[in-house]
MARKOL-557985 format. One record per residue (C-alpha): residue in one letter; x, y, z. Coordinates in steps of 0.25 Angstrom, whole numbers, plus 5000, padded with zeros to 4 digits. Example, Ala and Ser with C-alpha at 12.3 -4.5 7.8 and 13.67 -1.06 7.14 Angstrom:
residues 2
<pt residuo="A" u="5049" v="4982" w="5031"/>
<pt residuo="S" u="5055" v="4996" w="5029"/>
This chain:
residues 415
<pt residuo="M" u="5011" v="5116" w="4969"/>
<pt residuo="R" u="5008" v="5103" w="4963"/>
<pt residuo="D" u="5014" v="5095" w="4974"/>
<pt residuo="V" u="5004" v="5098" w="4985"/>
<pt residuo="R" u="4989" v="5102" w="4986"/>
<pt residuo="W" u="4985" v="5116" w="4983"/>
<pt residuo="H" u="4979" v="5119" w="4996"/>
<pt residuo="N" u="4992" v="5114" w="5003"/>
<pt residuo="I" u="5000" v="5124" w="4995"/>
<pt residuo="A" u="4991" v="5135" w="4999"/>
<pt residuo="R" u="4992" v="5132" w="5013"/>
<pt residuo="T" u="5007" v="5130" w="5013"/>
<pt residuo="V" u="5009" v="5143" w="5006"/>
<pt residuo="R" u="5000" v="5151" w="5015"/>
<pt residuo="E" u="5008" v="5146" w="5027"/>
<pt residuo="A" u="5021" v="5151" w="5021"/>
<pt residuo="T" u="5017" v="5164" w="5015"/>
<pt residuo="G" u="5004" v="5168" w="5021"/>
<pt residuo="Q" u="4992" v="5175" w="5014"/>
<pt residuo="I" u="5001" v="5178" w="5001"/>
<pt residuo="A" u="5000" v="5163" w="4998"/>
<pt residuo="V" u="4985" v="5163" w="4997"/>
<pt residuo="V" u="4987" v="5173" w="4985"/>
<pt residuo="V" u="4998" v="5165" w="4979"/>
<pt residuo="V" u="4989" v="5152" w="4979"/>
<pt residuo="A" u="4977" v="5160" w="4974"/>
<pt residuo="V" u="4985" v="5165" w="4962"/>
<pt residuo="V" u="4990" v="5152" w="4958"/>
<pt residuo="V" u="4976" v="5146" w="4959"/>
<pt residuo="C" u="4971" v="5157" w="4950"/>
<pt residuo="V" u="4982" v="5156" w="4940"/>
<pt residuo="T" u="4980" v="5141" w="4939"/>
<pt residuo="L" u="4965" v="5142" w="4937"/>
<pt residuo="L" u="4967" v="5153" w="4926"/>
<pt residuo="Q" u="4977" v="5144" w="4918"/>
<pt residuo="A" u="4967" v="5132" w="4919"/>
<pt residuo="A" u="4956" v="5141" w="4913"/>
<pt residuo="E" u="4963" v="5146" w="4901"/>
<pt residuo="D" u="4956" v="5137" w="4891"/>
<pt residuo="A" u="4943" v="5135" w="4898"/>
<pt residuo="P" u="4930" v="5140" w="4893"/>
<pt residuo="S" u="4928" v="5155" w="4896"/>
<pt residuo="V" u="4918" v="5161" w="4906"/>
<pt residuo="E" u="4916" v="5176" w="4905"/>
<pt residuo="N" u="4906" v="5185" w="4912"/>
<pt residuo="S" u="4895" v="5189" w="4902"/>
<pt residuo="P" u="4893" v="5204" w="4900"/>
<pt residuo="T" u="4882" v="5204" w="4911"/>
<pt residuo="G" u="4890" v="5196" w="4920"/>
<pt residuo="E" u="4879" v="5186" w="4922"/>
<pt residuo="I" u="4882" v="5174" w="4913"/>
<pt residuo="P" u="4897" v="5169" w="4911"/>
<pt residuo="V" u="4901" v="5168" w="4896"/>
<pt residuo="V" u="4903" v="5153" w="4893"/>
<pt residuo="E" u="4912" v="5151" w="4881"/>
<pt residuo="P" u="4919" v="5139" w="4875"/>
<pt residuo="P" u="4934" v="5137" w="4877"/>
<pt residuo="K" u="4944" v="5144" w="4868"/>
<pt residuo="S" u="4952" v="5131" w="4866"/>
<pt residuo="T" u="4946" v="5120" w="4856"/>
<pt residuo="D" u="4951" v="5109" w="4865"/>
<pt residuo="W" u="4943" v="5100" w="4873"/>
<pt residuo="S" u="4952" v="5096" w="4885"/>
<pt residuo="S" u="4943" v="5091" w="4895"/>
<pt residuo="F" u="4929" v="5085" w="4898"/>
<pt residuo="R" u="4921" v="5098" w="4897"/>
<pt residuo="N" u="4932" v="5106" w="4891"/>
<pt residuo="G" u="4935" v="5116" w="4902"/>
<pt residuo="L" u="4936" v="5119" w="4917"/>
<pt residuo="T" u="4921" v="5123" w="4917"/>
<pt residuo="L" u="4916" v="5111" w="4910"/>
<pt residuo="W" u="4907" v="5118" w="4900"/>
<pt residuo="G" u="4908" v="5108" w="4888"/>
<pt residuo="L" u="4912" v="5119" w="4878"/>
<pt residuo="T" u="4922" v="5118" w="4867"/>
<pt residuo="G" u="4930" v="5128" w="4859"/>
<pt residuo="S" u="4931" v="5119" w="4847"/>
<pt residuo="R" u="4922" v="5118" w="4835"/>
<pt residuo="L" u="4916" v="5106" w="4829"/>
<pt residuo="P" u="4910" v="5104" w="4815"/>
<pt residuo="A" u="4895" v="5105" w="4813"/>
<pt residuo="E" u="4895" v="5090" w="4810"/>
<pt residuo="P" u="4907" v="5084" w="4816"/>
<pt residuo="E" u="4914" v="5073" w="4808"/>
<pt residuo="L" u="4920" v="5060" w="4814"/>
<pt residuo="L" u="4935" v="5061" w="4813"/>
<pt residuo="W" u="4939" v="5048" w="4820"/>
<pt residuo="K" u="4934" v="5038" w="4830"/>
<pt residuo="H" u="4942" v="5029" w="4840"/>
<pt residuo="P" u="4937" v="5016" w="4847"/>
<pt residuo="A" u="4935" v="5017" w="4862"/>
<pt residuo="A" u="4933" v="5003" w="4867"/>
<pt residuo="D" u="4926" v="5006" w="4880"/>
<pt residuo="G" u="4921" v="5020" w="4876"/>
<pt residuo="V" u="4923" v="5034" w="4880"/>
<pt residuo="A" u="4915" v="5041" w="4891"/>
<pt residuo="S" u="4923" v="5054" w="4893"/>
<pt residuo="T" u="4926" v="5066" w="4885"/>
<pt residuo="A" u="4938" v="5067" w="4876"/>
<pt residuo="A" u="4948" v="5079" w="4876"/>
<pt residuo="I" u="4953" v="5086" w="4864"/>
<pt residuo="V" u="4965" v="5095" w="4865"/>
<pt residuo="G" u="4971" v="5100" w="4852"/>
<pt residuo="D" u="4973" v="5089" w="4842"/>
<pt residuo="R" u="4971" v="5078" w="4852"/>
<pt residuo="A" u="4959" v="5071" w="4858"/>
<pt residuo="Y" u="4959" v="5063" w="4872"/>
<pt residuo="V" u="4949" v="5052" w="4874"/>
<pt residuo="A" u="4948" v="5043" w="4886"/>
<pt residuo="T" u="4941" v="5030" w="4885"/>
<pt residuo="L" u="4934" v="5020" w="4894"/>
<pt residuo="S" u="4945" v="5010" w="4891"/>
<pt residuo="G" u="4954" v="5019" w="4899"/>
<pt residuo="E" u="4961" v="5025" w="4887"/>
<pt residuo="L" u="4964" v="5040" w="4884"/>
<pt residuo="H" u="4967" v="5042" w="4870"/>
<pt residuo="C" u="4974" v="5054" w="4864"/>
<pt residuo="F" u="4969" v="5056" w="4849"/>
<pt residuo="E" u="4973" v="5065" w="4838"/>
<pt residuo="L" u="4960" v="5073" w="4837"/>
<pt residuo="R" u="4957" v="5073" w="4822"/>
<pt residuo="T" u="4962" v="5059" w="4818"/>
<pt residuo="G" u="4960" v="5050" w="4831"/>
<pt residuo="D" u="4974" v="5045" w="4831"/>
<pt residuo="I" u="4979" v="5041" w="4845"/>
<pt residuo="H" u="4991" v="5048" w="4851"/>
<pt residuo="W" u="4991" v="5040" w="4864"/>
<pt residuo="T" u="4982" v="5032" w="4873"/>
<pt residuo="Y" u="4983" v="5032" w="4888"/>
<pt residuo="H" u="4977" v="5021" w="4896"/>
<pt residuo="S" u="4971" v="5022" w="4910"/>
<pt residuo="V" u="4980" v="5010" w="4914"/>
<pt residuo="E" u="4994" v="5008" w="4909"/>
<pt residuo="K" u="4994" v="5000" w="4896"/>
<pt residuo="G" u="4998" v="4986" w="4899"/>
<pt residuo="K" u="4995" v="4987" w="4914"/>
<pt residuo="E" u="4987" v="4974" w="4918"/>
<pt residuo="T" u="4973" v="4978" w="4922"/>
<pt residuo="T" u="4959" v="4973" w="4919"/>
<pt residuo="F" u="4953" v="4987" w="4919"/>
<pt residuo="A" u="4958" v="5000" w="4912"/>
<pt residuo="P" u="4950" v="5012" w="4918"/>
<pt residuo="G" u="4942" v="5020" w="4908"/>
<pt residuo="F" u="4942" v="5035" w="4907"/>
<pt residuo="K" u="4928" v="5042" w="4909"/>
<pt residuo="S" u="4935" v="5054" w="4913"/>
<pt residuo="S" u="4938" v="5064" w="4901"/>
<pt residuo="P" u="4952" v="5068" w="4898"/>
<pt residuo="T" u="4957" v="5082" w="4902"/>
<pt residuo="V" u="4968" v="5087" w="4894"/>
<pt residuo="T" u="4979" v="5097" w="4898"/>
<pt residuo="D" u="4991" v="5102" w="4890"/>
<pt residuo="K" u="4999" v="5090" w="4896"/>
<pt residuo="L" u="4989" v="5080" w="4901"/>
<pt residuo="V" u="4976" v="5072" w="4899"/>
<pt residuo="L" u="4969" v="5069" w="4912"/>
<pt residuo="L" u="4958" v="5059" w="4915"/>
<pt residuo="G" u="4953" v="5049" w="4925"/>
<pt residuo="D" u="4949" v="5035" w="4924"/>
<pt residuo="E" u="4939" v="5025" w="4929"/>
<pt residuo="D" u="4949" v="5019" w="4939"/>
<pt residuo="G" u="4950" v="5033" w="4946"/>
<pt residuo="V" u="4964" v="5036" w="4940"/>
<pt residuo="F" u="4966" v="5050" w="4935"/>
<pt residuo="H" u="4976" v="5051" w="4923"/>
<pt residuo="A" u="4985" v="5062" w="4918"/>
<pt residuo="V" u="4990" v="5058" w="4904"/>
<pt residuo="D" u="5001" v="5065" w="4896"/>
<pt residuo="R" u="4994" v="5072" w="4885"/>
<pt residuo="R" u="5005" v="5070" w="4875"/>
<pt residuo="T" u="5009" v="5056" w="4877"/>
<pt residuo="G" u="4997" v="5049" w="4884"/>
<pt residuo="K" u="5006" v="5045" w="4896"/>
<pt residuo="S" u="5002" v="5045" w="4910"/>
<pt residuo="V" u="5007" v="5057" w="4918"/>
<pt residuo="W" u="5000" v="5054" w="4931"/>
<pt residuo="T" u="4988" v="5047" w="4937"/>
<pt residuo="F" u="4980" v="5050" w="4950"/>
<pt residuo="A" u="4971" v="5039" w="4956"/>
<pt residuo="T" u="4957" v="5042" w="4962"/>
<pt residuo="D" u="4949" v="5032" w="4969"/>
<pt residuo="A" u="4938" v="5031" w="4959"/>
<pt residuo="E" u="4934" v="5033" w="4944"/>
<pt residuo="I" u="4936" v="5046" w="4938"/>
<pt residuo="I" u="4926" v="5051" w="4928"/>
<pt residuo="S" u="4928" v="5066" w="4931"/>
<pt residuo="S" u="4937" v="5073" w="4920"/>
<pt residuo="A" u="4949" v="5082" w="4924"/>
<pt residuo="T" u="4948" v="5097" w="4925"/>
<pt residuo="I" u="4962" v="5104" w="4924"/>
<pt residuo="I" u="4964" v="5117" w="4933"/>
<pt residuo="G" u="4978" v="5122" w="4932"/>
<pt residuo="E" u="4988" v="5112" w="4937"/>
<pt residuo="R" u="4977" v="5103" w="4943"/>
<pt residuo="V" u="4967" v="5093" w="4938"/>
<pt residuo="L" u="4953" v="5091" w="4944"/>
<pt residuo="F" u="4944" v="5078" w="4943"/>
<pt residuo="G" u="4934" v="5070" w="4951"/>
<pt residuo="S" u="4934" v="5055" w="4954"/>
<pt residuo="Y" u="4923" v="5045" w="4958"/>
<pt residuo="D" u="4931" v="5044" w="4972"/>
<pt residuo="N" u="4923" v="5056" w="4975"/>
<pt residuo="N" u="4934" v="5066" w="4974"/>
<pt residuo="L" u="4938" v="5078" w="4965"/>
<pt residuo="Y" u="4953" v="5078" w="4963"/>
<pt residuo="C" u="4963" v="5089" w="4960"/>
<pt residuo="L" u="4977" v="5084" w="4955"/>
<pt residuo="E" u="4989" v="5091" w="4951"/>
<pt residuo="L" u="4990" v="5091" w="4936"/>
<pt residuo="A" u="5005" v="5089" w="4935"/>
<pt residuo="D" u="5006" v="5076" w="4943"/>
<pt residuo="G" u="4992" v="5072" w="4948"/>
<pt residuo="R" u="4994" v="5075" w="4962"/>
<pt residuo="L" u="4982" v="5077" w="4971"/>
<pt residuo="S" u="4980" v="5092" w="4974"/>
<pt residuo="W" u="4966" v="5089" w="4981"/>
<pt residuo="K" u="4954" v="5081" w="4980"/>
<pt residuo="F" u="4940" v="5084" w="4985"/>
<pt residuo="A" u="4931" v="5073" w="4990"/>
<pt residuo="T" u="4916" v="5073" w="4986"/>
<pt residuo="E" u="4905" v="5064" w="4990"/>
<pt residuo="G" u="4903" v="5057" w="4977"/>
<pt residuo="Y" u="4909" v="5054" w="4963"/>
<pt residuo="V" u="4916" v="5066" w="4956"/>
<pt residuo="N" u="4912" v="5063" w="4942"/>
<pt residuo="C" u="4912" v="5077" w="4936"/>
<pt residuo="T" u="4924" v="5085" w="4930"/>
<pt residuo="P" u="4927" v="5097" w="4938"/>
<pt residuo="A" u="4923" v="5110" w="4933"/>
<pt residuo="V" u="4932" v="5122" w="4937"/>
<pt residuo="A" u="4928" v="5137" w="4939"/>
<pt residuo="D" u="4934" v="5148" w="4948"/>
<pt residuo="G" u="4944" v="5139" w="4954"/>
<pt residuo="F" u="4934" v="5129" w="4959"/>
<pt residuo="T" u="4930" v="5115" w="4954"/>
<pt residuo="F" u="4916" v="5109" w="4955"/>
<pt residuo="V" u="4912" v="5094" w="4958"/>
<pt residuo="T" u="4898" v="5089" w="4955"/>
<pt residuo="G" u="4897" v="5075" w="4958"/>
<pt residuo="C" u="4890" v="5063" w="4964"/>
<pt residuo="D" u="4889" v="5069" w="4978"/>
<pt residuo="E" u="4879" v="5078" w="4972"/>
<pt residuo="Q" u="4887" v="5091" w="4976"/>
<pt residuo="L" u="4893" v="5102" w="4969"/>
<pt residuo="R" u="4906" v="5105" w="4975"/>
<pt residuo="V" u="4915" v="5117" w="4972"/>
<pt residuo="I" u="4930" v="5114" w="4975"/>
<pt residuo="D" u="4941" v="5124" w="4975"/>
<pt residuo="I" u="4952" v="5119" w="4966"/>
<pt residuo="A" u="4963" v="5125" w="4973"/>
<pt residuo="T" u="4960" v="5119" w="4986"/>
<pt residuo="G" u="4951" v="5107" w="4983"/>
<pt residuo="E" u="4941" v="5112" w="4993"/>
<pt residuo="Q" u="4926" v="5113" w="4992"/>
<pt residuo="V" u="4921" v="5127" w="4992"/>
<pt residuo="R" u="4906" v="5124" w="4988"/>
<pt residuo="Q" u="4896" v="5113" w="4988"/>
<pt residuo="M" u="4882" v="5112" w="4983"/>
<pt residuo="P" u="4873" v="5100" w="4983"/>
<pt residuo="L" u="4867" v="5097" w="4969"/>
<pt residuo="N" u="4858" v="5085" w="4973"/>
<pt residuo="S" u="4862" v="5076" w="4962"/>
<pt residuo="Y" u="4875" v="5069" w="4959"/>
<pt residuo="L" u="4882" v="5073" w="4946"/>
<pt residuo="I" u="4889" v="5066" w="4935"/>
<pt residuo="A" u="4891" v="5079" w="4926"/>
<pt residuo="S" u="4902" v="5089" w="4927"/>
<pt residuo="P" u="4898" v="5103" w="4930"/>
<pt residuo="A" u="4900" v="5115" w="4921"/>
<pt residuo="V" u="4903" v="5128" w="4927"/>
<pt residuo="V" u="4901" v="5143" w="4922"/>
<pt residuo="G" u="4905" v="5153" w="4932"/>
<pt residuo="D" u="4897" v="5151" w="4944"/>
<pt residuo="L" u="4888" v="5141" w="4938"/>
<pt residuo="L" u="4889" v="5126" w="4937"/>
<pt residuo="Y" u="4881" v="5117" w="4928"/>
<pt residuo="V" u="4879" v="5102" w="4929"/>
<pt residuo="G" u="4869" v="5091" w="4926"/>
<pt residuo="T" u="4866" v="5081" w="4938"/>
<pt residuo="Y" u="4862" v="5067" w="4940"/>
<pt residuo="N" u="4848" v="5072" w="4945"/>
<pt residuo="S" u="4844" v="5076" w="4931"/>
<pt residuo="E" u="4847" v="5091" w="4932"/>
<pt residuo="V" u="4857" v="5101" w="4927"/>
<pt residuo="V" u="4860" v="5112" w="4937"/>
<pt residuo="A" u="4867" v="5126" w="4936"/>
<pt residuo="V" u="4873" v="5129" w="4950"/>
<pt residuo="D" u="4880" v="5141" w="4955"/>
<pt residuo="W" u="4892" v="5135" w="4961"/>
<pt residuo="K" u="4896" v="5147" w="4969"/>
<pt residuo="K" u="4882" v="5150" w="4975"/>
<pt residuo="L" u="4879" v="5135" w="4976"/>
<pt residuo="E" u="4865" v="5137" w="4969"/>
<pt residuo="I" u="4858" v="5130" w="4958"/>
<pt residuo="L" u="4854" v="5140" w="4947"/>
<pt residuo="W" u="4845" v="5130" w="4939"/>
<pt residuo="T" u="4842" v="5116" w="4937"/>
<pt residuo="Y" u="4838" v="5109" w="4924"/>
<pt residuo="R" u="4831" v="5096" w="4923"/>
<pt residuo="D" u="4825" v="5090" w="4910"/>
<pt residuo="P" u="4809" v="5091" w="4912"/>
<pt residuo="D" u="4807" v="5077" w="4906"/>
<pt residuo="R" u="4819" v="5069" w="4910"/>
<pt residuo="E" u="4827" v="5066" w="4922"/>
<pt residuo="F" u="4841" v="5060" w="4919"/>
<pt residuo="P" u="4855" v="5063" w="4925"/>
<pt residuo="F" u="4865" v="5072" w="4918"/>
<pt residuo="H" u="4878" v="5066" w="4917"/>
<pt residuo="A" u="4884" v="5075" w="4906"/>
<pt residuo="S" u="4891" v="5088" w="4909"/>
<pt residuo="A" u="4885" v="5101" w="4904"/>
<pt residuo="A" u="4890" v="5110" w="4893"/>
<pt residuo="I" u="4889" v="5125" w="4896"/>
<pt residuo="T" u="4887" v="5137" w="4886"/>
<pt residuo="Q" u="4884" v="5151" w="4888"/>
<pt residuo="D" u="4869" v="5149" w="4890"/>
<pt residuo="R" u="4868" v="5134" w="4889"/>
<pt residuo="V" u="4870" v="5121" w="4898"/>
<pt residuo="V" u="4870" v="5108" w="4889"/>
<pt residuo="V" u="4870" v="5095" w="4896"/>
<pt residuo="G" u="4866" v="5080" w="4892"/>
<pt residuo="G" u="4858" v="5071" w="4901"/>
<pt residuo="R" u="4855" v="5057" w="4903"/>
<pt residuo="D" u="4841" v="5060" w="4898"/>
<pt residuo="K" u="4846" v="5059" w="4884"/>
<pt residuo="Q" u="4847" v="5074" w="4882"/>
<pt residuo="M" u="4856" v="5085" w="4880"/>
<pt residuo="H" u="4851" v="5097" w="4888"/>
<pt residuo="C" u="4853" v="5112" w="4885"/>
<pt residuo="L" u="4850" v="5122" w="4896"/>
<pt residuo="D" u="4850" v="5137" w="4897"/>
<pt residuo="R" u="4862" v="5140" w="4906"/>
<pt residuo="Q" u="4855" v="5151" w="4914"/>
<pt residuo="S" u="4842" v="5144" w="4917"/>
<pt residuo="G" u="4844" v="5129" w="4915"/>
<pt residuo="K" u="4832" v="5129" w="4906"/>
<pt residuo="Q" u="4832" v="5118" w="4894"/>
<pt residuo="V" u="4836" v="5124" w="4881"/>
<pt residuo="W" u="4835" v="5111" w="4873"/>
<pt residuo="A" u="4837" v="5096" w="4875"/>
<pt residuo="F" u="4843" v="5087" w="4865"/>
<pt residuo="P" u="4838" v="5072" w="4865"/>
<pt residuo="T" u="4847" v="5060" w="4863"/>
<pt residuo="S" u="4844" v="5045" w="4864"/>
<pt residuo="A" u="4852" v="5042" w="4876"/>
<pt residuo="R" u="4859" v="5049" w="4888"/>
<pt residuo="V" u="4868" v="5061" w="4886"/>
<pt residuo="D" u="4880" v="5060" w="4896"/>
<pt residuo="S" u="4889" v="5067" w="4886"/>
<pt residuo="S" u="4892" v="5081" w="4890"/>
<pt residuo="P" u="4890" v="5091" w="4879"/>
<pt residuo="V" u="4900" v="5100" w="4872"/>
<pt residuo="V" u="4896" v="5113" w="4867"/>
<pt residuo="I" u="4903" v="5116" w="4853"/>
<pt residuo="G" u="4898" v="5131" w="4850"/>
<pt residuo="D" u="4883" v="5130" w="4847"/>
<pt residuo="R" u="4883" v="5114" w="4848"/>
<pt residuo="V" u="4882" v="5104" w="4858"/>
<pt residuo="C" u="4889" v="5090" w="4857"/>
<pt residuo="F" u="4887" v="5078" w="4865"/>
<pt residuo="G" u="4885" v="5063" w="4865"/>
<pt residuo="S" u="4874" v="5054" w="4870"/>
<pt residuo="S" u="4873" v="5039" w="4874"/>
<pt residuo="D" u="4864" v="5038" w="4862"/>
<pt residuo="R" u="4877" v="5037" w="4854"/>
<pt residuo="N" u="4877" v="5050" w="4847"/>
<pt residuo="L" u="4886" v="5063" w="4848"/>
<pt residuo="Y" u="4877" v="5075" w="4846"/>
<pt residuo="L" u="4879" v="5090" w="4842"/>
<pt residuo="V" u="4867" v="5099" w="4845"/>
<pt residuo="D" u="4864" v="5113" w="4844"/>
<pt residuo="L" u="4867" v="5121" w="4857"/>
<pt residuo="K" u="4856" v="5131" w="4854"/>
<pt residuo="D" u="4844" v="5121" w="4852"/>
<pt residuo="G" u="4849" v="5107" w="4854"/>
<pt residuo="K" u="4847" v="5102" w="4839"/>
<pt residuo="E" u="4855" v="5091" w="4834"/>
<pt residuo="L" u="4866" v="5095" w="4825"/>
<pt residuo="W" u="4875" v="5082" w="4823"/>
<pt residuo="K" u="4876" v="5069" w="4829"/>
<pt residuo="F" u="4885" v="5057" w="4828"/>
<pt residuo="N" u="4882" v="5042" w="4832"/>
<pt residuo="A" u="4894" v="5037" w="4839"/>
<pt residuo="G" u="4888" v="5023" w="4841"/>
<pt residuo="K" u="4890" v="5022" w="4856"/>
<pt residuo="P" u="4885" v="5031" w="4868"/>
<pt residuo="I" u="4892" v="5044" w="4870"/>
<pt residuo="T" u="4894" v="5048" w="4885"/>
<pt residuo="A" u="4907" v="5056" w="4883"/>
<pt residuo="S" u="4906" v="5071" w="4880"/>
<pt residuo="P" u="4912" v="5077" w="4867"/>
<pt residuo="A" u="4925" v="5083" w="4867"/>
<pt residuo="V" u="4926" v="5094" w="4856"/>
<pt residuo="G" u="4939" v="5101" w="4853"/>
<pt residuo="S" u="4948" v="5104" w="4842"/>
<pt residuo="G" u="4937" v="5103" w="4832"/>
<pt residuo="C" u="4934" v="5089" w="4836"/>
<pt residuo="L" u="4924" v="5081" w="4844"/>
<pt residuo="V" u="4929" v="5069" w="4852"/>
<pt residuo="I" u="4919" v="5059" w="4859"/>
<pt residuo="G" u="4919" v="5044" w="4863"/>
<pt residuo="T" u="4907" v="5034" w="4865"/>
<pt residuo="D" u="4905" v="5027" w="4878"/>
<pt residuo="S" u="4904" v="5012" w="4876"/>
<pt residuo="S" u="4912" v="5000" w="4872"/>
<pt residuo="N" u="4917" v="5000" w="4858"/>
<pt residuo="G" u="4916" v="5016" w="4858"/>
<pt residuo="W" u="4922" v="5026" w="4850"/>
<pt residuo="I" u="4930" v="5040" w="4851"/>
<pt residuo="Y" u="4925" v="5049" w="4840"/>
<pt residuo="C" u="4931" v="5062" w="4835"/>
<pt residuo="F" u="4923" v="5072" w="4827"/>
<pt residuo="G" u="4927" v="5085" w="4819"/>
<pt residuo="Q" u="4929" v="5090" w="4805"/>
<pt residuo="K" u="4936" v="5081" w="4795"/>
């Protein structure tokens, strides 16, 4: 199946065997989606059937940008009440993307075009992969703004030159690359044997995971900055063409479209039929993606600044940082503000919910832990440089980098 596009397969099989083929293809797609969702955060119907139950993943890994297909920003790992610095490593041009943590390894991509594989608790480097071949004559090594996504065999991410890289997780060697026509900031989402990501060439891509062959691509009318969320066999694009697009993963065809009247930097989080995302128009919206209706809109009563950070979702809260220098906590049903935590600079760092705490960075150079219930500060660390990357919390540790020249990669945990 990996040698041709899925819709071509379906067409060929139908011609050969008639209506039975439709059933076969449907079964294959369902099995693929079920396998991909095994380690994802769980959504179950509440006893009343009204509110889906939102729970952290069972795994303690943090394997992708928002740690799961639905992009909730939840971790199954614990973290000490007052995390201690375990190690730090220099990052010459800084770090803008979220790390990945799988088992006893941390994977961190830098703006210098390096992907490091660290021993999680010691900071020892197992290998370093470069966006351009080491020793190759070049005046520019494309940096990584895309966050690494880790599978059982690969580490996947895109670079500033528009090249998407698949790296052997064990050795750090290139397995395959795929070239788009513009910068890749979108992080990868794995669904079965395929990988989804967006590019600034206005396309959403679906590649075969094994060899990087193009399965399909979908053209939008603007940059695709977001990481694709996945639910019910569909993926969602919220981008610079001011549209919400719902794409069938099996075929690459659009099944729904809704104007959002603002272009978006943030990635959407999805719970059942509802999608939550902050906009460049200073709003956070909850959208019913099946009915194509906006349920509620939140706007800070005193400030109008864009939302670049992606939201974290819990059973009853939506938590999202804004360029108004605040972390906002909203009631998930009504969109009403529960609390707002002020910082001294913009908050582009997407929050992570760790039990009853929220972790995020700010361009005021601080890394924060605040109480999910009331937004009170519980702990902070001055990193000395702005933080725009989002925290990765897994295997009992927190890994994050600073976004500036002469930056650092930090790892916190329990000594």
